[in-house]
N, C-alpha and C positions, 0 to 999 in steps of 0.2 A: 504494500500500500504506500510505501515511502515514495516510489517513483511516480505514482499517480499524483500525490500531493505536490511534488516538485514540478511535474508536468503542468498541472493546473495553475500553479503559481507563475510559471513562465508564460503561459498563455494569457493569464490575467494581466501581467505586466505589459504585454504587447497591447492588450485591449485598452489599458489605461493610457498608454502612450498615444494610441490613435485618437482617443477621446480628447487628449490635450492638444492634438493637432487640429481639432475642430470637427471630427466625425461624430455624429450623434450616437449615443450609446445604444439606441434602439436598432441601429444598423449593424452592430457588431455582436458576434457570438464567440465566446471563448470556451474551448473545450480542451481539457487535459486528457490525453490518451494513455499516458503512463506506459506500461509494458504491453498494451493491447495492439499497438501498430508499429512494431519495430522495423527499421530499414535493414538492420543486420541482426540475424539471430542464428545461433547463440552469440552473445557478446563474450568474446574471449580476450580481446586486447583493448587497450585504452582507445585506439582508433575506432573500434566498434561502438564503444560507449559514446564517443564524440559524434558519430554519425547519427546515433539515435537521439541525441540532445538537439532537437530542432523545433522550429515553429513553422508551420505551413499556413499560408494565408491564401484563402480561396475567394476570388471575387465572383459574386453571383450576378451582379448587375452593375453596370456603369452608369 
């Protein structure tokens, strides 16, 4: 559960940054995926952990 909390915290920090840039909070959704959606599995090296520490931003409508 530790990775989920860290993931959510990271996503929420980006959400807060975007809000400070003037984007309405109703237009932003932050979701922490934690260990549910890894790029690299299993994580064996620090490089693998680094690849899984990411934030993905999806634009739904411009």
